[in-house]
C-alpha positions in Angstrom: 0.0 0.0 0.0 1.3 3.5 -0.9 1.4 5.5 2.3 0.6 9.3 2.3 4.3 10.2 3.1 5.5 8.0 0.3 2.9 9.5 -2.1 4.0 13.0 -1.2 7.6 12.2 -1.7 6.9 10.6 -5.1 4.9 13.7 -6.2 7.7 16.1 -5.2 10.2 13.9 -7.0 8.2 13.8 -10.2 7.5 17.5 -10.1 11.2 18.4 -9.7 12.1 16.0 -12.6 9.3 17.4 -14.8 10.4 21.0 -14.2 13.8 20.2 -15.5 12.4 18.4 -18.5 10.8 21.2 -20.6 10.3 20.3 -24.3 11.7 22.4 -27.3 9.2 25.1 -28.4 7.7 24.0 -31.7 7.2 27.7 -32.7 10.9 28.5 -32.7 12.1 29.6 -36.1 13.9 27.0 -38.2 16.6 29.5 -39.3 18.1 29.9 -35.9 21.9 30.2 -35.8 24.3 27.8 -34.7 25.0 29.7 -31.5 21.3 30.0 -30.7 20.8 26.3 -31.3 23.6 25.4 -29.0 22.2 27.8 -26.3 18.8 26.2 -26.7 20.3 22.7 -26.4 21.9 23.8 -23.2 18.7 25.0 -21.7 16.2 22.5 -23.2 17.3 18.9 -22.8 16.6 16.4 -25.6 13.8 13.8 -25.6 16.4 11.0 -24.7 17.4 13.0 -21.6 13.8 13.4 -20.5 13.1 9.7 -20.9 16.2 8.9 -19.0 15.2 11.2 -16.1 11.7 9.7 -15.9 13.1 6.1 -16.0 15.6 7.0 -13.2 12.7 8.5 -11.1 10.5 5.4 -11.6 13.4 3.1 -10.5 14.1 5.2 -7.5 10.4 5.2 -6.6 10.2 1.4 -6.9 13.3 1.0 -4.8 11.8 3.3 -2.2 8.5 1.3 -2.1 10.4 -2.0 -1.7 12.6 -0.5 1.1 9.5 0.9 2.9 7.7 -2.4 2.6 10.6 -4.3 4.1 10.8 -1.7 7.0 7.1 -2.0 7.6 7.3 -5.8 7.8 10.2 -5.6 10.2 8.4 -3.1 12.3 5.3 -5.3 12.5 7.3 -8.3 13.7 9.0 -6.2 16.4 5.9 -4.5 17.7 5.1 -5.6 21.3 2.0 -7.7 21.6 -1.0 -6.4 23.6 -3.7 -8.3 25.3 -6.3 -9.4 22.8 -4.0 -9.5 19.8 -4.4 -13.2 19.4 -8.1 -13.0 19.7 -8.1 -10.2 17.0 -6.2 -12.7 14.8 -9.0 -15.2 15.3 -7.0 -17.6 17.5 -8.5 -17.4 21.0 -11.9 -19.2 21.4 -13.8 -21.1 24.0 -11.9 -24.4 23.9 -8.9 -25.8 25.7 -6.8 -24.8 22.8 -8.0 -21.2 23.0 -7.5 -21.2 26.8 -3.9 -22.3 26.3 -3.4 -19.5 23.7 -4.6 -17.0 26.2 -2.1 -18.3 28.8 0.7 -18.1 26.2 -0.3 -14.5 25.4 -0.4 -13.5 29.0 3.0 -15.1 29.8 4.6 -13.5 26.8 3.2 -10.0 27.5 3.7 -10.1 31.3 7.3 -11.4 31.3 8.6 -9.9 28.0 10.3 -13.1 27.1 10.9 -14.1 23.5 8.5 -16.7 22.2 10.8 -19.7 22.7 11.1 -18.6 26.4 7.3 -18.1 26.6 6.7 -21.6 25.4 9.2 -23.1 27.7 8.0 -21.2 30.8 4.4 -22.0 30.1 5.2 -25.7 29.7 7.0 -25.7 33.1 4.1 -23.8 34.8 1.5 -26.2 33.5 3.5 -29.3 34.3 4.2 -28.0 37.8 0.5 -27.4 38.3 -0.1 -31.1 37.6 2.5 -32.2 40.1 0.1 -32.8 43.0 -1.8 -35.3 40.8 1.5 -36.9 39.7 2.5 -37.4 43.4 -0.8 -39.2 44.1 -0.4 -41.4 41.0 3.3 -42.1 42.0 2.1 -43.5 45.4 -0.7 -45.5 43.8 1.6 -47.1 41.3 4.3 -47.9 43.9 1.7 -49.6 46.2 0.3 -51.6 43.3 3.8 -52.7 42.4 4.5 -53.8 46.0 1.4 -56.0 46.2 1.9 -57.5 42.7 2.7 -61.1 43.9 -0.5 -61.3 45.9 -2.5 -59.7 43.1 -1.1 -62.1 40.5 -2.1 -65.1 42.7 -5.6 -63.8 43.1 -5.9 -63.1 39.4 -4.8 -66.6 38.6 -7.3 -68.1 41.0 -10.1 -66.0 39.6 -9.1 -67.2 36.1 -9.2 -70.8 37.1 -12.6 -70.3 38.9 -14.0 -68.7 35.8 -12.8 -71.6 33.6 -14.4 -74.1 36.0 -17.6 -72.1 36.3 -17.2 -71.9 40.0 -19.2 -68.8 40.8 -18.7 -69.1 44.6 -14.9 -69.2 44.3 -14.9 -66.4 41.8 -16.9 -64.2 44.1 -14.6 -65.0 47.0 -11.4 -64.2 45.1 -13.0 -61.0 43.8 -13.8 -59.9 47.3 -10.2 -60.7 48.4 -8.9 -58.6 45.5 -11.0 -55.6 46.5 -9.9 -56.1 50.1 -6.2 -56.1 49.0 -6.8 -52.8 47.2 -8.6 -51.2 50.1 -5.9 -52.3 52.6 -3.0 -50.9 50.6 -4.9 -47.8 49.3 -4.3 -48.6 45.6 -6.3 -49.3 42.5 -5.3 -50.0 38.9 -8.0 -47.7 37.6 -6.2 -44.7 39.2 -3.2 -45.3 37.0 -5.4 -44.3 34.0 -5.6 -40.7 35.4 -2.1 -39.9 34.0 -3.1 -40.1 30.3 -6.4 -38.5 31.1 -4.5 -35.6 32.6 -1.6 -35.2 30.1 -3.3 -36.1 26.8 -5.5 -32.9 26.7 -2.5 -30.8 27.6 -0.3 -32.3 24.9 -3.0 -32.1 22.2 -3.8 -28.5 23.2 -0.1 -27.4 23.0 0.3 -29.0 19.6 -2.9 -27.5 18.1 -2.3 -24.0 19.6 1.3 -23.8 18.5 0.5 -25.2 15.1 -2.3 -22.7 14.5 -0.1 -19.8 15.7 2.7 -20.8 13.4 0.4 -21.4 10.4 -1.3 -18.0 10.7 1.5 -16.9 11.4 1.7 -14.7 14.5 4.3 -12.1 13.3 6.4 -12.1 16.5 6.9 -15.9 16.1 9.0 -15.3 13.0 11.7 -13.7 15.2 10.9 -15.5 18.4 13.4 -18.4 18.2 17.0 -18.8 19.2 20.3 -20.1 18.0 19.8 -21.7 14.6 16.0 -21.9 14.7 15.1 -18.1 14.9 11.9 -18.6 13.0 9.5 -20.6 15.0 6.9 -20.8 12.2 8.9 -23.1 9.9 10.5 -26.5 10.2 14.1 -26.9 11.4 16.1 -27.3 8.2 19.0 -29.0 10.1 16.6 -31.7 11.6 18.3 -31.2 15.0 15.1 -30.5 16.8 13.2 -33.6 15.6 16.2 -35.8 16.4 16.6 -34.3 19.8 12.9 -34.7 20.6 13.1 -38.4 19.5 16.2 -38.9 21.8 14.4 -37.3 24.7 11.4 -39.6 24.3 13.7 -42.6 24.1 15.5 -41.4 27.3 12.3 -41.2 29.2 11.2 -44.7 28.0 14.6 -46.2 29.0 14.6 -44.5 32.4 11.2 -45.9 33.2 7.7 -44.8 33.3 6.7 -41.4 34.7 4.9 -43.1 37.5 7.4 -44.7 39.9 10.0 -46.0 37.4 8.2 -49.3 37.1 9.6 -51.3 34.3 7.5 -52.0 31.2 7.1 -55.3 29.4 9.8 -56.0 26.8 7.4 -56.1 23.9 6.1 -52.6 24.9 9.6 -51.3 25.2 10.5 -52.5 21.8 7.4 -50.9 20.3 8.2 -47.6 22.0 11.8 -47.8 20.7 10.4 -48.2 17.2 8.1 -45.2 17.7 11.0 -43.1 18.9 12.8 -43.7 15.7 9.7 -43.3 13.5 9.1 -39.9 15.1 11.9 -38.3 13.1 10.5 -38.6 9.6 6.9 -38.2 10.8 7.5 -34.9 12.5 10.4 -33.3 10.6 8.0 -30.9 8.8 6.5 -29.5 12.1 7.1 -25.9 13.0 10.0 -25.3 15.4 7.5 -23.9 18.0 6.1 -27.4 18.6 9.6 -28.9 19.1 10.3 -26.1 21.6 7.4 -27.5 23.7 8.4 -31.1 23.2 12.0 -30.6 24.2 11.0 -28.6 27.3 8.5 -31.3 28.3 11.0 -34.1 27.7 13.6 -32.3 29.9 11.0 -31.7 32.6 9.8 -35.3 32.6 13.4 -36.7 32.7 14.1 -34.5 35.7 10.9 -35.5 37.4 11.7 -39.2 37.0 15.1 -38.7 38.6 13.7 -36.4 41.3 11.2 -39.0 42.5 13.8 -41.7 42.7 15.6 -39.9 45.5 14.6 -41.8 48.8 14.3 -38.5 50.8 11.9 -37.1 48.2 9.8 -40.3 48.3 9.6 -40.1 52.1 8.6 -36.4 52.0 5.8 -37.1 49.6 4.8 -40.4 51.3 5.6 -42.5 48.3 6.6 -46.1 49.2 9.9 -47.5 48.1 9.6 -50.1 45.4 10.0 -53.7 46.6 12.4 -55.8 44.5 10.3 -58.9 43.9 12.1 -62.1 43.0 11.8 -62.9 39.3 9.3 -65.6 38.5 10.6 -69.0 37.4 11.3 -69.0 33.7 8.6 -70.9 31.8 9.8 -73.5 29.3 10.1 -71.7 26.0 7.8 -72.8 23.3 9.7 -74.4 20.4 9.8 -72.7 17.1 8.7 -74.1 13.8 12.1 -75.6 12.8 12.6 -77.0 16.3 9.1 -78.6 16.2 9.8 -80.0 12.7 13.1 -81.5 13.8 11.6 -83.0 16.9 8.7 -84.5 14.8 11.2 -85.9 12.2 13.4 -87.4 14.8 10.4 -88.8 16.7 9.1 -90.4 13.5 12.5 -92.0 12.8 12.7 -93.3 16.3 9.1 -94.7 16.0 10.0 -96.4 12.7 13.1 -97.9 14.2 11.1 -99.2 17.1 8.6 -100.8 14.8 11.4 -102.5 12.8 13.0 -103.7 16.0 9.7 -105.0 17.3 9.0 -106.8 14.0 12.4 -108.5 14.1 11.8 -109.6 17.7 8.5 -111.1 16.7 10.1 -112.8 13.7 12.8 -114.2 15.9 10.3 -115.4 18.5 8.2 -117.1 15.8 11.3 -118.7 14.4 12.3 -120.0 17.8 8.8 -121.4 18.4 8.9 -123.2 15.0 12.3 -124.7 15.8 11.0 -126.0 19.2 8.1 -127.7 17.5 10.3 -129.4 15.0 12.6 -130.6 17.8 9.6 -132.1 19.7 8.4 -133.9 16.6 11.8 -135.5 16.1 11.8 -136.8 19.7 
């Protein structure tokens, strides 16, 4: 858009150039002398000079417009945000995502932090607000782990009672299971609270930062740090997606967020695969999202290590984990080749036994025939 100041400058420039570019009077006599023609040439420029002056003026004007547009864009990105700016952009609405965008805006304006710092601080604040619930879930998971042997026995007994259609035994074992939970103040259903708490937060962060980057919010374009200064675009070096994947893998290897209870091997292998698959699946995401993920991964890693300290567990009344003896290893089921080999060898052994038995019967019949012949001779 051509601003009033730029329009006035263009008008003055064109007026000045036009005043210098007067054309030759067509009524001048053709018999003018050489000296008069030279004087006229010195006062009135030629048509080529006029065209050159106009071309230079247009080029200068175009350059001025481009420079002014660049300055305006830079000014817009550097203007401090005010409360309500995100709503004016159509971002804030009555949803969890809109509420999170309001919190991000408030933190950014009140602290004056750049946007990468705003995202990190907001992540830490929200994760810290969830800490009381995490402490309760830590205690519940630890107590469940400590009664696991008794719970496994009751579960096995209930399974056998169900297979035998023994309703009385099933009811008795179910009551004992509920009594075990009540006595130790634990319940497996409480462990489901962690994904119910964290999933909405993670989804809201992802959607809010994605929408802000896609709009984009002008300040996000200069709100990064180091090599990712523009938070609205993907990291061209792929350092952020790789770092996020490694952070996810570190959390999985350290243990779950609730008490460090080990996961089944099959689950661990699946999570390892997902950590590697995250890199190509997320490499096109805006850097703002990775800023949140990296902060969350660092916070979770520190939280796991923090709750492993015995003094911390005593302070929050979280029981220490009992090291249960490992169950006896069940005989491994043979594979296809092992089963085929065993069947083949078993078949050979059975065939050999049949041949041996047939020879023994033949020998026995031969011996009986020989005895009959001997008796007849006598």
